[in-house]
Each structure stands twice: as structure tokens, then as C-alpha cells.
C-alpha positions as CSV (number, residue, x, y, z in Angstrom):
1,M,0.0,0.0,0.0
2,K,1.4,3.3,-1.0
3,Q,2.0,5.9,1.7
4,W,0.4,9.3,1.5
5,R,0.9,12.3,3.7
6,L,-2.4,14.1,4.2
7,G,-3.4,17.7,4.7
8,W,-1.5,21.0,4.4
9,L,1.4,19.6,6.5
10,A,2.8,18.0,3.3
11,A,3.5,21.4,1.8
12,L,4.8,22.7,5.1
13,A,7.2,19.8,5.5
14,M,8.6,20.3,2.0
15,A,9.1,24.0,2.6
16,C,10.9,23.6,6.0
17,C,14.3,22.4,6.9
18,S,14.6,18.7,7.7
19,M,17.6,18.7,10.0
20,A,17.5,16.7,13.2
21,A,16.3,18.5,16.3
22,E,19.0,20.0,18.5
23,A,18.6,21.3,22.0
24,N,18.7,25.1,22.2
25,P,21.9,26.0,24.1
26,I,20.2,28.9,26.0
27,S,17.2,28.9,28.3
28,F,13.8,29.7,27.0
29,E,13.8,32.9,29.1
30,Q,17.1,34.0,27.6
31,W,15.8,33.2,24.2
32,L,12.7,35.3,24.7
33,R,14.8,38.3,25.8
34,Q,16.8,38.0,22.6
35,L,13.7,37.5,20.6
36,K,12.2,40.7,22.0
37,V,15.1,42.8,20.8
38,E,14.7,41.5,17.3
39,A,10.9,41.9,17.5
40,Q,11.3,45.6,18.4
41,Q,13.7,46.0,15.5
42,R,11.0,44.6,13.2
43,G,8.5,47.2,14.5
44,I,6.6,45.1,17.0
45,P,5.9,47.3,20.1
46,G,7.5,46.0,23.4
47,D,4.2,46.0,25.2
48,V,2.6,43.8,22.5
49,F,5.5,41.4,22.8
50,D,5.3,41.3,26.6
51,T,1.5,40.8,26.6
52,A,1.6,38.1,23.9
53,L,4.5,36.1,25.5
54,S,3.6,36.6,29.1
55,G,3.7,33.3,30.9
56,V,4.4,31.3,27.8
57,Q,6.5,28.2,28.1
58,P,7.4,25.5,25.6
59,I,4.5,23.1,25.1
60,P,5.8,19.4,25.2
61,R,2.8,18.1,23.2
62,V,3.6,20.5,20.3
63,L,7.2,19.2,20.2
64,E,5.9,15.6,20.3
65,L,3.6,16.2,17.4
66,D,6.3,18.0,15.4
67,S,8.7,15.2,15.8
68,T,6.3,12.3,15.2
69,Q,4.2,13.4,12.3
70,P,2.8,10.2,10.9
71,E,2.8,8.9,7.3
72,F,-0.8,7.8,6.8
73,T,-1.4,4.6,4.9
74,M,-4.9,5.3,3.8
75,T,-6.3,4.4,0.4
76,F,-7.8,7.0,-1.8
77,D,-11.3,5.6,-1.2
78,E,-10.8,5.5,2.5
79,Y,-9.6,9.1,2.5
80,I,-12.5,10.3,0.4
81,D,-15.0,8.4,2.5
82,R,-13.7,10.1,5.6
83,V,-13.2,13.6,4.2
84,V,-16.1,13.8,1.9
85,S,-18.5,12.1,4.3
86,P,-22.3,12.2,3.9
87,A,-22.6,14.4,7.0
88,R,-20.1,16.9,5.6
89,I,-21.8,17.0,2.3
90,E,-25.2,17.6,3.9
91,Q,-23.9,20.2,6.2
92,G,-22.1,21.9,3.3
93,R,-25.4,22.0,1.3
94,K,-27.2,23.5,4.3
95,L,-24.6,26.2,4.9
96,L,-24.4,27.0,1.2
97,R,-28.1,27.7,1.2
98,E,-28.0,29.7,4.4
99,N,-25.1,31.9,3.2
100,R,-25.9,32.0,-0.5
101,D,-26.2,35.8,-0.8
102,L,-22.9,36.4,1.0
103,L,-21.1,33.6,-0.8
104,G,-22.5,34.9,-4.1
105,A,-21.2,38.4,-3.5
106,V,-17.7,37.1,-2.5
107,A,-17.7,34.9,-5.6
108,R,-18.5,37.8,-7.9
109,Q,-15.8,39.9,-6.3
110,Y,-12.9,37.4,-6.4
111,G,-13.9,34.7,-9.0
112,P,-13.8,31.3,-7.2
113,P,-17.4,29.9,-6.9
114,A,-19.4,29.5,-3.7
115,R,-19.2,25.7,-3.9
116,L,-15.4,25.8,-3.8
117,I,-15.3,28.3,-0.9
118,V,-17.6,26.0,1.1
119,A,-15.6,22.9,0.2
120,L,-12.3,24.4,1.4
121,W,-14.0,25.7,4.5
122,G,-15.5,22.3,5.2
123,I,-12.3,20.3,4.8
124,E,-10.0,22.8,6.6
125,S,-12.1,23.3,9.8
126,N,-15.3,21.3,9.4
127,Y,-17.1,24.6,8.7
128,G,-15.4,26.4,11.6
129,Q,-16.1,23.7,14.2
130,R,-12.5,22.5,14.4
131,Q,-10.1,25.4,14.3
132,G,-7.6,24.1,16.8
133,D,-7.4,25.0,20.5
134,Y,-3.6,25.7,20.8
135,S,-2.4,29.2,21.5
136,V,-0.8,30.1,18.2
137,I,1.7,32.4,19.9
138,A,2.8,29.7,22.4
139,A,2.9,26.9,19.7
140,L,5.0,29.0,17.4
141,A,7.3,30.1,20.2
142,T,7.8,26.4,21.1
143,L,8.6,25.4,17.6
144,A,10.9,28.5,17.0
145,Y,12.8,27.7,20.2
146,D,13.1,24.0,19.6
147,G,15.6,24.4,16.8
148,R,14.4,21.7,14.4
149,R,12.8,24.2,12.0
150,A,13.6,27.3,14.0
151,R,14.1,29.7,11.2
152,Y,10.7,29.0,9.6
153,F,8.7,29.1,12.8
154,R,10.6,32.1,14.1
155,Q,9.4,34.1,11.1
156,E,5.9,32.8,11.6
157,L,6.0,33.9,15.2
158,F,7.0,37.4,14.2
159,N,4.1,37.4,11.6
160,A,1.7,36.3,14.4
161,L,2.9,39.1,16.6
162,R,2.5,41.6,13.8
163,I,-1.1,40.4,13.4
164,V,-1.7,41.1,17.1
165,S,0.0,44.5,16.9
166,E,-2.2,45.5,14.0
167,G,-5.3,44.9,16.2
168,H,-6.9,42.1,14.2
169,I,-7.1,39.8,17.3
170,R,-5.9,39.6,20.8
171,A,-3.0,37.1,21.4
172,S,-5.1,35.3,24.0
173,E,-7.8,34.7,21.3
174,M,-5.4,33.6,18.5
175,K,-6.2,29.9,18.5
176,G,-5.1,27.3,15.9
177,S,-3.4,24.1,15.3
178,W,-0.2,22.9,17.0
179,A,1.8,24.1,14.0
180,G,0.2,27.6,14.0
181,A,-2.5,27.3,11.3
182,M,-5.2,29.6,12.3
183,G,-9.0,30.2,12.1
184,Q,-11.7,28.7,10.0
185,C,-9.5,28.6,6.9
186,Q,-6.4,27.5,8.7
187,F,-4.0,30.1,7.4
188,M,-0.4,30.3,8.6
189,P,0.4,33.8,9.8
190,S,2.4,34.5,6.6
191,S,-0.6,33.5,4.5
192,Y,-2.9,35.6,6.7
193,L,-0.8,38.7,6.2
194,K,-0.6,38.2,2.4
195,L,-4.1,37.0,1.6
196,A,-6.6,37.4,4.4
197,V,-9.2,40.2,3.8
198,D,-11.4,42.4,5.8
199,Q,-14.6,41.6,3.9
200,D,-17.0,43.0,6.5
201,G,-15.2,46.3,6.7
202,D,-14.8,46.5,10.4
203,G,-11.0,47.1,10.2
204,R,-10.0,43.6,11.3
205,R,-9.3,40.5,9.2
206,D,-11.1,38.1,11.5
207,I,-10.8,34.6,10.1
208,W,-11.8,33.1,13.4
209,A,-15.3,34.5,13.8
210,S,-16.4,36.6,10.8
211,L,-17.9,34.6,8.0
212,P,-17.5,37.4,5.5
213,D,-13.8,37.6,6.3
214,V,-13.5,33.8,6.2
215,F,-15.2,33.5,2.8
216,G,-13.4,36.5,1.4
217,S,-10.0,35.3,2.5
218,I,-10.5,31.8,1.0
219,A,-11.7,33.3,-2.3
220,N,-8.9,35.8,-2.4
221,Y,-6.3,33.1,-1.7
222,M,-7.7,31.0,-4.6
223,N,-7.8,34.0,-6.9
224,K,-4.2,34.8,-6.2
225,V,-3.0,31.3,-6.9
226,G,-4.6,31.2,-10.3
227,W,-8.2,30.0,-10.1
228,K,-9.9,30.7,-13.4
229,D,-13.4,31.8,-13.1
230,G,-15.9,29.8,-15.1
231,L,-13.8,26.7,-15.5
232,L,-14.2,23.3,-13.8
233,W,-11.6,21.8,-11.5
234,G,-12.0,18.5,-13.3
235,R,-14.3,15.5,-13.3
236,E,-14.2,11.8,-12.6
237,V,-14.1,9.8,-15.8
238,S,-14.5,6.1,-16.9
239,V,-11.8,4.6,-19.0
240,P,-12.4,1.8,-21.6
241,P,-11.0,-1.5,-20.4
242,Q,-9.1,-2.0,-23.6
243,L,-7.2,1.3,-23.4
244,A,-3.5,1.1,-22.3
245,I,-3.9,3.6,-19.5
246,K,-0.5,3.6,-17.9
247,P,1.3,5.6,-20.7
248,L,-1.5,8.1,-20.6
249,L,-1.4,9.0,-16.9
250,G,0.0,12.5,-16.4
251,S,-0.4,13.5,-20.0
252,R,-2.3,16.6,-21.1
253,R,-4.6,16.6,-24.1
254,S,-7.7,18.4,-25.2
255,V,-11.0,17.1,-23.9
256,T,-11.9,16.3,-27.5
257,E,-8.8,14.1,-27.8
258,W,-9.7,12.3,-24.5
259,R,-13.1,11.7,-25.9
260,K,-11.7,10.1,-29.0
261,L,-9.6,7.8,-26.8
262,G,-12.9,6.5,-25.3
263,L,-13.0,8.4,-22.0
264,R,-16.5,9.2,-20.8
265,K,-18.0,11.0,-17.8
266,S,-18.4,8.8,-14.7
267,D,-22.2,8.5,-15.4
268,G,-21.4,7.0,-18.8
269,S,-22.3,10.0,-20.9
270,E,-19.9,11.4,-23.5
271,L,-17.3,14.1,-22.8
272,P,-18.0,17.4,-24.5
273,I,-16.1,18.4,-27.7
274,A,-13.8,21.1,-26.3
275,D,-10.2,22.5,-26.7
276,L,-9.8,22.7,-23.0
277,R,-6.7,20.7,-22.0
278,G,-6.9,18.2,-19.2
279,E,-4.5,15.9,-17.4
280,L,-5.5,12.3,-16.7
281,I,-4.7,11.2,-13.1
282,R,-5.5,8.2,-10.9
283,G,-6.9,8.3,-7.4
284,G,-4.0,6.7,-5.6
285,E,-3.9,3.0,-6.3
286,S,-7.6,2.8,-6.9
287,N,-9.3,2.2,-10.2
288,R,-10.8,5.7,-10.2
289,Y,-9.6,8.2,-12.8
290,F,-10.0,11.9,-13.1
291,L,-9.5,14.4,-15.9
292,V,-8.3,17.6,-14.2
293,Y,-7.8,21.1,-15.5
294,D,-5.8,24.2,-14.6
295,N,-8.1,24.9,-11.6
296,F,-7.0,21.6,-10.1
297,R,-3.4,23.1,-10.0
298,A,-4.8,26.1,-8.2
299,I,-6.2,23.8,-5.4
300,L,-2.8,22.1,-5.2
301,A,-1.3,25.6,-4.6
302,W,-3.4,25.7,-1.4
303,N,-2.2,22.3,-0.4
304,N,0.2,20.2,-2.5
305,S,-1.6,16.9,-1.8
306,R,-3.4,15.2,-4.7
307,F,-5.8,13.4,-2.2
308,F,-6.6,16.8,-0.7
309,A,-7.2,18.5,-4.0
310,L,-9.4,15.8,-5.3
311,A,-11.4,15.8,-2.1
312,V,-11.9,19.6,-2.4
313,G,-13.1,19.2,-6.0
314,I,-15.4,16.3,-5.2
315,L,-16.9,18.0,-2.2
316,S,-17.4,21.2,-4.1
317,D,-19.4,19.3,-6.7
318,R,-21.4,17.4,-4.1
319,V,-22.5,20.4,-2.0
320,E,-24.0,22.0,-5.0
321,D,-25.9,18.9,-6.2
């Protein structure tokens, strides 16, 4: 069984240093004093730093999770059954109906459709119900002090302190995952500073509690990474049994060409005649195949996991059924 790393942690792991953890030669208190000097040099007020880091100590559980991230051995079908569950689909449909006007306005402004916004919201935080209960400041301080990926998390800690200093949220209310992903859309602080938006116009980019800000931030992110308005992400397809499929996997051809090779929609109907180019991919080691377009690559820019991107696409289709 092939191993797959699930969730946004795959992209994070690739971006971060992989050196073995080393004990910091100075105490946490000494490290904080040095950190404060650099924070002030970066324009973070001393009182903001003192309030945010007051009483903070390294969190052993965060270090444990960072050093023992599992490689999941889950098949594609198992993953989809878990992530695109009937309960999540039904809840997504309900929330899409309840927020249709707001989602429609956000979609018109930024481009990505309401169904995509809802799907990313649902998979990242189960529609805001699971945002993480770690103090983002304390978790990032732990990881920055630990030394294994100190440079990356040190920068994210400064980013988090900047968010607090700009008045978007109190440090005590900045909750997220053990690795610092925050709010209902699970942005790292760097992504927040670049891509979160103040959709409700109250002067704060509140991805924790403001649905306009959550939806606007998700849509803005996808717009910036290249989502093309009006195009599909892809579709599941059936492949004729006589077709030699292996040489075709990963190749890009027009939909018309794929149609001529005998590919059909998953319901058995014919593919359209179109110049749109699509790539044929397989769902893990399963016998499920997908024809994906440029918008699939945009989802991968959010999280570079093929399982994740397919789940987002499938859920986005299902919530609008």
C-alpha cells in the first residue's frame, strides 16, 4: 500500500528544513529576551510582545507532534469516505443555502465559486467547528525555540505578533493548530498577512469568527494562486478497459482528444467536444480516474496533496448537487 501524507502539512514539511532536532543551548527565558530585541527592530511594540508572550512556556505536546508526524497509509477511497462524508456533504449544502447571498457576493468579487469556498471551509475546519485549540503564539514560540525548524517558525511567530500588533485579534484569542495554522480557513500567519481580507469592513481581518472575512479570505487566496473563473476543476471519468492507461497517466490533451480515446463521464455519458486541455490522473492505487484542468493546480497551490485537492473538488461538486 502506497503511503500518502495528508493535509497541508505535506507542503509545510517540504518548505521547511529537515535537519534533526538539537537542544537550544540557551534557556527559554534568555531566548525570549533576545527575541524581544529582534521583534522591536522589526517594529513590534514592546508592550505587545510582553503581553503576547507573558507566561508562555514550551509546550511538550507540540514538540511531540512535530517530531512524530505520521505517514498515513490510507487508500484513496478510505480518504474520500472520511473527508467527503455524507454528513459533511449535507452540512455543506445547508450552509451553502444559508449563506448563498454572502457567498455569491464574494464569488462575484474574487472569482472562485461559492461551492469551492464552502468545500475548502469544510475540509479545513469542518465549517469552523475544528479550528484548533492551541495558543498560536505559544505553539510558534515552542517550535521556534526547539531548533528543528527554528528559522521558519521564528518568522511565523513574528508574523503572528504583527497580526496582534495591527489589532486584528488579541494574542489570547489567537487559536489554531499545534503548528500555527489559524482560524476557519487554517492560514499560517504569513498567508494571513498576504491573503486574508477584511470583507465585513470592520477594520479587522477576522478569520476566526467573521464569516464574511473567512469567505473573502478563502476566495482571495484561490484567486491569487490562479483559479480561473468559469472553469471546472476537473471531473471523474471512466476509462475503456481495452485502453492502455499507464502511458497516458499524467499527459495533457484536449477534452476532444480524450473523448476520441474513449474516456467518458463517470455516469457513462460522453465528454464534450472542447479544446480545454486536461490531465489524466489516478486516485491513488484505486481504479478511479480523473480528468483535471488548470483549476486543479490552483487547489494544489493551497495544499500540495493530490488526495486533498481531489477531495476539495469532489466536495465542491457534491455540496451544489
